[in-house]
DRENTORKOL-3810 file (N, C-alpha, C; in nm, 4 decimals):
REM DRENTORKOL-3810
@n.u->1.1679; n.v->-0.0220; n.w->0.0800; ca.u->1.1372; ca.v->0.1015; ca.w->0.0107; c.u->1.0062; c.v->0.0871; c.w->-0.0680
@n.u->0.9795; n.v->-0.0308; n.w->-0.1195; ca.u->0.8557; ca.v->-0.0505; ca.w->-0.1955; c.u->0.7334; c.v->-0.0298; c.w->-0.1069
@n.u->0.7455; n.v->-0.0689; n.w->0.0185; ca.u->0.6335; ca.v->-0.0517; ca.w->0.1107; c.u->0.6044; c.v->0.0964; c.w->0.1341
@n.u->0.7080; n.v->0.1801; n.w->0.1293; ca.u->0.6870; ca.v->0.3239; ca.w->0.1494; c.u->0.6036; c.v->0.3827; c.w->0.0362
@n.u->0.6199; n.v->0.3320; n.w->-0.0857; ca.u->0.5376; ca.v->0.3797; ca.w->-0.1966; c.u->0.3915; c.v->0.3418; c.w->-0.1758
@n.u->0.3675; n.v->0.2262; n.w->-0.1176; ca.u->0.2295; ca.v->0.1880; ca.w->-0.0874; c.u->0.1717; c.v->0.2776; c.w->0.0222
@n.u->0.2553; n.v->0.3176; n.w->0.1180; ca.u->0.2109; ca.v->0.4111; ca.w->0.2220; c.u->0.1790; c.v->0.5466; c.w->0.1588
@n.u->0.2640; n.v->0.5937; n.w->0.0666; ca.u->0.2353; ca.v->0.7186; ca.w->-0.0041; c.u->0.1040; c.v->0.7084; c.w->-0.0816
@n.u->0.0802; n.v->0.5936; n.w->-0.1426; ca.u->-0.0459; ca.v->0.5728; ca.w->-0.2134; c.u->-0.1656; c.v->0.5801; c.w->-0.1204
@n.u->-0.1516; n.v->0.5211; n.w->-0.0020; ca.u->-0.2608; ca.v->0.5262; ca.w->0.0959; c.u->-0.2905; c.v->0.6694; c.w->0.1368
@n.u->-0.1869; n.v->0.7469; n.w->0.1691; ca.u->-0.2100; ca.v->0.8837; ca.w->0.2151; c.u->-0.2614; c.v->0.9727; c.w->0.1037
@n.u->-0.2188; n.v->0.9480; n.w->-0.0188; ca.u->-0.2755; ca.v->1.0236; ca.w->-0.1320; c.u->-0.4236; c.v->0.9913; c.w->-0.1477
@n.u->-0.4597; n.v->0.8651; n.w->-0.1258; ca.u->-0.6006; ca.v->0.8265; ca.w->-0.1318; c.u->-0.6802; c.v->0.8973; c.w->-0.0223
@n.u->-0.6268; n.v->0.9027; n.w->0.0988; ca.u->-0.6958; ca.v->0.9704; ca.w->0.2094; c.u->-0.7144; c.v->1.1187; c.w->0.1781
@n.u->-0.6096; n.v->1.1844; n.w->0.1281; ca.u->-0.6192; ca.v->1.3264; ca.w->0.0932; c.u->-0.7199; c.v->1.3461; c.w->-0.0201
@n.u->-0.7182; n.v->1.2566; n.w->-0.1182; ca.u->-0.8136; ca.v->1.2651; ca.w->-0.2281; c.u->-0.9570; c.v->1.2498; c.w->-0.1807
@n.u->-0.9813; n.v->1.1583; n.w->-0.0879; ca.u->-1.1168; ca.v->1.1406; ca.w->-0.0351; c.u->-1.1634; c.v->1.2629; c.w->0.0427
@n.u->-1.0727; n.v->1.3215; n.w->0.1214; ca.u->-1.1108; ca.v->1.4430; ca.w->0.1950; c.u->-1.1377; c.v->1.5586; c.w->0.0989
@n.u->-1.0583; n.v->1.5697; n.w->-0.0070; ca.u->-1.0812; ca.v->1.6756; ca.w->-0.1054; c.u->-1.2138; c.v->1.6531; c.w->-0.1783
@n.u->-1.2441; n.v->1.5281; n.w->-0.2090; ca.u->-1.3705; ca.v->1.4967; ca.w->-0.2758; c.u->-1.4889; c.v->1.5300; c.w->-0.1855
@n.u->-1.4744; n.v->1.5024; n.w->-0.0559; ca.u->-1.5812; ca.v->1.5353; ca.w->0.0382; c.u->-1.5975; c.v->1.6864; c.w->0.0522
@n.u->-1.4901; n.v->1.7608; n.w->0.0281; ca.u->-1.4954; ca.v->1.9064; ca.w->0.0354; c.u->-1.5297; c.v->1.9719; c.w->-0.0963
@n.u->-1.5770; n.v->1.8950; n.w->-0.1939; ca.u->-1.6199; ca.v->1.9441; ca.w->-0.3249; c.u->-1.5059; c.v->2.0100; c.w->-0.4044
@n.u->-1.3842; n.v->1.9596; n.w->-0.3869; ca.u->-1.2695; ca.v->2.0056; ca.w->-0.4666; c.u->-1.2348; c.v->1.8942; c.w->-0.5645
@n.u->-1.3105; n.v->1.8836; n.w->-0.6716; ca.u->-1.3046; ca.v->1.7694; ca.w->-0.7605; c.u->-1.1704; c.v->1.7565; c.w->-0.8318
@n.u->-1.1179; n.v->1.8650; n.w->-0.8876; ca.u->-0.9919; ca.v->1.8568; ca.w->-0.9616; c.u->-0.8777; c.v->1.8151; c.w->-0.8689
@n.u->-0.8754; n.v->1.8731; n.w->-0.7510; ca.u->-0.7741; ca.v->1.8405; ca.w->-0.6507; c.u->-0.7844; c.v->1.6929; c.w->-0.6120
@n.u->-0.9074; n.v->1.6447; n.w->-0.5927; ca.u->-0.9287; ca.v->1.5052; ca.w->-0.5555; c.u->-0.8837; c.v->1.4113; c.w->-0.6667
@n.u->-0.9151; n.v->1.4448; n.w->-0.7912; ca.u->-0.8736; ca.v->1.3589; ca.w->-0.9026; c.u->-0.7223; c.v->1.3528; c.w->-0.9167
@n.u->-0.6559; n.v->1.4643; n.w->-0.8917; ca.u->-0.5097; ca.v->1.4657; ca.w->-0.8949; c.u->-0.4527; c.v->1.3705; c.w->-0.7902
@n.u->-0.5074; n.v->1.3725; n.w->-0.6704; ca.u->-0.4559; ca.v->1.2851; ca.w->-0.5650; c.u->-0.4990; c.v->1.1403; c.w->-0.5845
@n.u->-0.6138; n.v->1.1148; n.w->-0.6452; ca.u->-0.6512; ca.v->0.9770; ca.w->-0.6782; c.u->-0.5536; c.v->0.9190; c.w->-0.7803
@n.u->-0.5158; n.v->0.9998; n.w->-0.8792; ca.u->-0.4194; ca.v->0.9534; ca.w->-0.9800; c.u->-0.2840; c.v->0.9248; c.w->-0.9160
@n.u->-0.2414; n.v->1.0106; n.w->-0.8244; ca.u->-0.1147; ca.v->0.9868; ca.w->-0.7551; c.u->-0.1222; c.v->0.8619; c.w->-0.6684
@n.u->-0.2365; n.v->0.8382; n.w->-0.6067; ca.u->-0.2527; ca.v->0.7192; ca.w->-0.5229; c.u->-0.2394; c.v->0.5925; c.w->-0.6068
@n.u->-0.3009; n.v->0.5932; n.w->-0.7233; ca.u->-0.2902; ca.v->0.4770; ca.w->-0.8124; c.u->-0.1461; c.v->0.4576; c.w->-0.8574
@n.u->-0.0802; n.v->0.5654; n.w->-0.8962; ca.u->0.0578; ca.v->0.5556; ca.w->-0.9440; c.u->0.1514; c.v->0.5062; c.w->-0.8340
@n.u->0.1415; n.v->0.5622; n.w->-0.7137; ca.u->0.2294; ca.v->0.5199; ca.w->-0.6046; c.u->0.2043; c.v->0.3750; c.w->-0.5660
@n.u->0.0784; n.v->0.3346; n.w->-0.5595; ca.u->0.0475; ca.v->0.1967; ca.w->-0.5235; c.u->0.0994; c.v->0.1005; c.w->-0.6302
@n.u->0.0813; n.v->0.1349; n.w->-0.7565; ca.u->0.1317; ca.v->0.0523; ca.w->-0.8661; c.u->0.2839; c.v->0.0393; c.w->-0.8587
@n.u->0.3523; n.v->0.1515; n.w->-0.8373; ca.u->0.4983; ca.v->0.1476; ca.w->-0.8283; c.u->0.5452; c.v->0.0694; c.w->-0.7062
@n.u->0.4663; n.v->0.0703; n.w->-0.6001; ca.u->0.5032; ca.v->-0.0024; ca.w->-0.4795; c.u->0.5050; c.v->-0.1525; c.w->-0.4974
@n.u->0.4328; n.v->-0.2039; n.w->-0.5949; ca.u->0.4282; ca.v->-0.3479; ca.w->-0.6178; c.u->0.5234; c.v->-0.3949; c.w->-0.7278
@n.u->0.6038; n.v->-0.3056; n.w->-0.7835; ca.u->0.6948; ca.v->-0.3447; ca.w->-0.8917; c.u->0.8290; c.v->-0.3989; c.w->-0.8430
@n.u->0.8618; n.v->-0.3828; n.w->-0.7147; ca.u->0.9831; ca.v->-0.4365; ca.w->-0.6545; c.u->1.1105; c.v->-0.3947; c.w->-0.7271
@n.u->1.1266; n.v->-0.2651; n.w->-0.7464; ca.u->1.2507; ca.v->-0.2119; ca.w->-0.8009; c.u->1.3576; c.v->-0.2105; c.w->-0.6919
@n.u->1.4783; n.v->-0.1754; n.w->-0.7303; ca.u->1.5841; ca.v->-0.1604; ca.w->-0.6307; c.u->1.5618; c.v->-0.0310; c.w->-0.5530
@n.u->1.6294; n.v->-0.0212; n.w->-0.4389; ca.u->1.6121; ca.v->0.0975; ca.w->-0.3561; c.u->1.6604; c.v->0.2228; c.w->-0.4294
@n.u->1.7680; n.v->0.2100; n.w->-0.5041; ca.u->1.8208; ca.v->0.3237; ca.w->-0.5803; c.u->1.7194; c.v->0.3724; c.w->-0.6840
@n.u->1.6519; n.v->0.2791; n.w->-0.7498; ca.u->1.5512; ca.v->0.3157; ca.w->-0.8497; c.u->1.4353; c.v->0.3896; c.w->-0.7845
@n.u->1.3900; n.v->0.3399; n.w->-0.6691; ca.u->1.2811; ca.v->0.4074; ca.w->-0.5991; c.u->1.3197; c.v->0.5485; c.w->-0.5580
@n.u->1.4430; n.v->0.5664; n.w->-0.5098; ca.u->1.4877; ca.v->0.6992; ca.w->-0.4681; c.u->1.4965; c.v->0.7920; c.w->-0.5885
@n.u->1.5492; n.v->0.7432; n.w->-0.7009; ca.u->1.5592; ca.v->0.8268; ca.w->-0.8215; c.u->1.4202; c.v->0.8650; c.w->-0.8734
@n.u->1.3254; n.v->0.7709; n.w->-0.8693; ca.u->1.1888; ca.v->0.8027; ca.w->-0.9121; c.u->1.1253; c.v->0.9060; c.w->-0.8208
@n.u->1.1508; n.v->0.8954; n.w->-0.6901; ca.u->1.0934; ca.v->0.9920; ca.w->-0.5978; c.u->1.1519; c.v->1.1307; c.w->-0.6203
@n.u->1.2832; n.v->1.1401; n.w->-0.6444; ca.u->1.3451; ca.v->1.2698; ca.w->-0.6723; c.u->1.2901; c.v->1.3294; c.w->-0.8016
@n.u->1.2700; n.v->1.2458; n.w->-0.9024; ca.u->1.2092; ca.v->1.2941; ca.w->-1.0261; c.u->1.0681; c.v->1.3449; c.w->-1.0033
@n.u->0.9920; n.v->1.2724; n.w->-0.9221; ca.u->0.8569; ca.v->1.3152; ca.w->-0.8872; c.u->0.8591; c.v->1.4496; c.w->-0.8152
@n.u->0.9515; n.v->1.4660; n.w->-0.7217; ca.u->0.9606; ca.v->1.5903; ca.w->-0.6466; c.u->0.9981; c.v->1.7076; c.w->-0.7376
@n.u->1.0912; n.v->1.6877; n.w->-0.8296; ca.u->1.1311; ca.v->1.7946; ca.w->-0.9218; c.u->1.0127; c.v->1.8360; c.w->-1.0084
@n.u->0.9425; n.v->1.7384; n.w->-1.0644; ca.u->0.8276; ca.v->1.7682; ca.w->-1.1502; c.u->0.7179; c.v->1.8401; c.w->-1.0708
@n.u->0.6914; n.v->1.7936; n.w->-0.9486; ca.u->0.5847; ca.v->1.8569; ca.w->-0.8704; c.u->0.6231; c.v->1.9985; c.w->-0.8276
@n.u->0.7485; n.v->2.0218; n.w->-0.7911; ca.u->0.7890; ca.v->2.1568; ca.w->-0.7516; c.u->0.7894; c.v->2.2524; c.w->-0.8699
@n.u->0.8334; n.v->2.2054; n.w->-0.9854; ca.u->0.8313; ca.v->2.2903; ca.w->-1.1048; c.u->0.6859; c.v->2.3211; c.w->-1.1427
@n.u->0.5992; n.v->2.2204; n.w->-1.1368; ca.u->0.4579; ca.v->2.2430; ca.w->-1.1664; c.u->0.3922; c.v->2.3366; c.w->-1.0684
@n.u->0.4224; n.v->2.3219; n.w->-0.9407; ca.u->0.3660; ca.v->2.4112; ca.w->-0.8392; c.u->0.4141; c.v->2.5542; c.w->-0.8592
@n.u->0.5418; n.v->2.5697; n.w->-0.8888; ca.u->0.5965; ca.v->2.7039; ca.w->-0.9100; c.u->0.5357; c.v->2.7678; c.w->-1.0340
@n.u->0.5226; n.v->2.6910; n.w->-1.1421; ca.u->0.4599; ca.v->2.7427; ca.w->-1.2638; c.u->0.3172; c.v->2.7874; c.w->-1.2352
@n.u->0.2407; n.v->2.7025; n.w->-1.1679; ca.u->0.1012; ca.v->2.7347; ca.w->-1.1386; c.u->0.0914; c.v->2.8580; c.w->-1.0494
@n.u->0.1781; n.v->2.8665; n.w->-0.9479; ca.u->0.1744; ca.v->2.9788; ca.w->-0.8552; c.u->0.2090; c.v->3.1110; c.w->-0.9232
@n.u->0.3038; n.v->3.1075; n.w->-1.0157; ca.u->0.3496; ca.v->3.2312; ca.w->-1.0775; c.u->0.2624; c.v->3.2728; c.w->-1.1944
@n.u->0.2254; n.v->3.1787; n.w->-1.2814; ca.u->0.1591; ca.v->3.2153; ca.w->-1.4062; c.u->0.0079; c.v->3.1942; c.w->-1.4096
@n.u->-0.0457; n.v->3.1106; n.w->-1.3246; ca.u->-0.1881; ca.v->3.0792; ca.w->-1.3330; c.u->-0.2728; c.v->3.1429; c.w->-1.2239
@n.u->-0.2155; n.v->3.1695; n.w->-1.1089; ca.u->-0.2921; ca.v->3.2296; ca.w->-0.9987; c.u->-0.3051; c.v->3.3799; c.w->-1.0209
@n.u->-0.4142; n.v->3.4343; n.w->-0.9739; ca.u->-0.4341; ca.v->3.5790; ca.w->-0.9775; c.u->-0.3703; c.v->3.6410; c.w->-0.8539
@n.u->-0.2442; n.v->3.6736; n.w->-0.8640; ca.u->-0.1758; ca.v->3.7345; ca.w->-0.7512; c.u->-0.1925; c.v->3.8842; c.w->-0.7556
@n.u->-0.1961; n.v->3.9501; n.w->-0.6425; ca.u->-0.2270; ca.v->4.0930; ca.w->-0.6396; c.u->-0.1133; c.v->4.1845; c.w->-0.6837
@n.u->0.0003; n.v->4.1337; n.w->-0.7221; ca.u->0.1075; ca.v->4.2243; ca.w->-0.7629; c.u->0.1404; c.v->4.2112; c.w->-0.9068
END
């Protein structure tokens, strides 16, 4: 399971680099930070249960943040 966090870190780095190349600086910095966090967590050798609980917590926080941003921060036409 720890290796999967390193894979997540790699893909976040790739997405961050593509966003940086596309001049989306804030988006790129967000994914660079996630890449560092996932890679760091991948080397801590927690138990599989701990990794799964951390991932679920990450998913809850990201979905709540995405929903908040979509509803309250975007200029939606309605």
